[in-house]
N, C-alpha and C positions, 0 to 999 in steps of 0.2 A: 631885289638884292643887288648890291654893288659888287662886281667881281674884283676889279683891280684898276689902279690908275696906270699900271705899267704896260698898257696896251694902247697901240694906235690903231685906228680903223681907216682903211682906204677903200672907198667905194668907187668902182669903175663905172663911169657914166658918159663916156666920150663917143660911143659908137653911133654910126649913122642910122642904124635900124632900117636898112634898105627894104626889107620885106614888109615893113609897115606902109610903104608906098606913099609917104607924105614927107617930102624933104623940108617942109617948113616946121616940123615938129621934132623935138628931141624925143627919142624913143622912151626914155625913162619918165617922161612927163605925161604919158598916156595914163588915164585914170583907172584905178581899180577901187571899188568901194568909195567912190566920190573923192578920191585923193590921188595925186600922182603916185605911180608905183614906187618911185624912189623914196617917197616920204616914209614909207613903211620900213625901208632899209635904214634910214636915218633914225627912226624911232627905236628900232632894234639896237642899233649901235649905241644910242644914248643909255640904254639899260645896262650896258657893260661899264659905263662910267669911264670912257677912254681918256687918256691923256691928250690925244689929238684925234680929230675927226676930219678927214680930208676927202673931198670928192674930186675925182679926176674928170674934168669936163673937156669937151671938144666941139662936136657937132651941135649947133644951136645952143652954145654954152650960156649965152646971156639969159636965155629963158630959164635955165636951171638956177643960175646965180641970183637972178631977180626974185625968183620964187622963195628961196631960202632967206634972202635978205628981208623980204616982206614979212616973213615969219619970225624974224630976229633969232634965227637958229645960230648957234655957235659952231659953225662949220668953216673950214678953210677950203680953198680951191687950188688945184693944180691944173694947168692947162696942157692938154695934148693937142697941139695945133695940127699935127698930121697923125692920122689914125694908122699906126704902124704895128698894131698888135697889143696883146695884153701885157707882155713883158715891157714893151716901150711905154705903155700907160703908167705902169708902176714906177718906171725910171723917172717920170716927171715929178714924183714926190720926194726925190732924194734930197733936194735942198731943204725941204721942210723937215725931213727926218734925219738930217745928217748927224745930229748929236743924240739921237734917240737910241737907247740900248735895250729896250724891252721887246715885246712881241708886236707883230703887226698882223692884223686880221684883214684879209683881202675879201671883200664882198662885191657882188654885182648889183648895180642899180636896177636891173631888170629881173631880179629874183625876189619878189615881194612876199612870198609865202614862207620864207625861212623863219624858224621859231627861235626864241631866246634860249629855250632849254637845249636845243641842239648846239647852238654856239657855245653855251656854257660848258657843255660836255666836251667840246673840242678844247677849250681852255683848261678844263680840269684834267683831261687825259694828257695834254701836253706837259703839264706840271708833274703829274704822277709818273710819267714815263721818261721825264727829263729829255723830251724830244726837241729836235731843232726845227721840225716842220710837221704840221698836221694837214692831211688832206681829208676833206669831207667827201664821203662816198655814199652811194646807195645801191641797192640791187634792183634791176629791172627785168621783167619777164622777157622783154625784147630790147636788148642793149645795143641793137644795130646802130652804128655811127658813133658810138661813144668810146672814149679811151678806157681800156680795161685795167683794173688794179691787180697786180701780181704780188702776192704776199709770200713771205718766207715762213719757215717753221716756227719762228718766234712771233709771227703775226705782223712783223714790220713789213713795210712796203718795199719791194725790191725794184719794181719798175712800173711805169705806166706805158701800156702799148696801145697806140692808136689803132682804131678798127682796121684801117686800110693796110696797116703793117702787120696785122696779127696772123699768126699761124692758126690752123684749125683748132688746136688744143686750147689756145688762148681765147679764141672766139666763144668757147663754151663758158667762159667766166661771165657771170652776170653782174658782178660788182663794177661800178663805173665811177669815173672821176666827175665831180660836180663843178669844178672850177672855183670852189671856195676853199681858202687856205689860211693857215696860221703859220707864221714864220718867225724865227729869231731874226730881228731886223738887220743887225750888222752882217750876218751871214747871207741874208737875202740880197743885200746891195752888193756884196762881194761877188755873189753868183751872177747877178745881173750884168756885171762888167764883162762876163765871158759869153753872153748871148750873141748869137749870129743869126741873121735872117736867111738861113739856109733852107728855104722851102719855096714852094711855087708862088706863095703870096708875097714873098720878100718881107715877112713880118717877124717881129721878135715875140716868140711865144713864152708866156710865163711858165708853162709846164717844163720848158727846157732847163730851167734852173735846177730841177731835181737831178739831172745828170751830174751837175757840179756837186750837189749835196752828197750823192752816193759815192762819187769819185773820192770825196774827202772824208768819207765814213761818217757823215752827219746822220743822225737818227731821224728817219721819216716814218711816221705812223699814220694810220687812217682811222677815222671815226665814221661809223655808218649811220646814216639817217634811216629810220624804219619806214619813212613815208617818201616815196619817190617824187610825189607832187610838190613836196616842200622845197626841192631844189630846182624846180622847173623854171627855166628862163623864158621870158616872153619875147618872141622874135617875129611874130606875125599876128594878124587879126584873129586867127583861129585860137591861138594860144592865149591871146588877150581875153577872148570871150570865155574860155575855159577857166582862166584865173578868176574872172569876175564871178562865175558860178560857184567855184570852190569857196571864194571869199564870203559869199552869201550864207554858206553852210557852216562856217566856223570863224572863230576869232583868231586872226593871224598874230604872229610874234608873241605867242603866249609863253 
């Protein structure tokens, strides 16, 4: 089923993947089910029938570009020449999306188990709630290390609190941020102008745009995935092996 043409998809795929310990390989090109993991993210994106499909490339970018060109995929590329964080990565798409007024779905090239039904629910809930942003979340038995989702009485998201900054009461929350988002495009790029690299890594974090959204009374909601494995990012060899085992047991992107 085609959802809408008023959506652009941006897939983040510029990271070095240091924990994979192979500097000659783009992390998103490691194979799951005999295909690069990012190929599943592209296949999922195409099911949405987006107006634009953009991959942000950086580390070992030519490997990714050549792969999709060999497949004649209708994708565009934005280059993040310096890896200065997720917010910085999305900034690199601004020229491509400068006249786009629809929604933009931000996906990760190293999250190959995400399903179409979950993404469609994000889009449907955004429309039904007239929201300006949707955060995909999930609940984890052990949410250690993840940003927690704090909701208000109307179920809207009030804030995201990083684990290291969380008070004991917040640490009891098991709902976490997946890093997958849907935004009103013009409002996102307006918010990105206000990002500052005020952190130990000197990076521009995409999560920081929500402070601008809340400050301007933009509506931010969350959609919860019932399966925590669906939003699992692959950052090292152990997670890669786990994803391969999960993949054998089920059909992804269903």
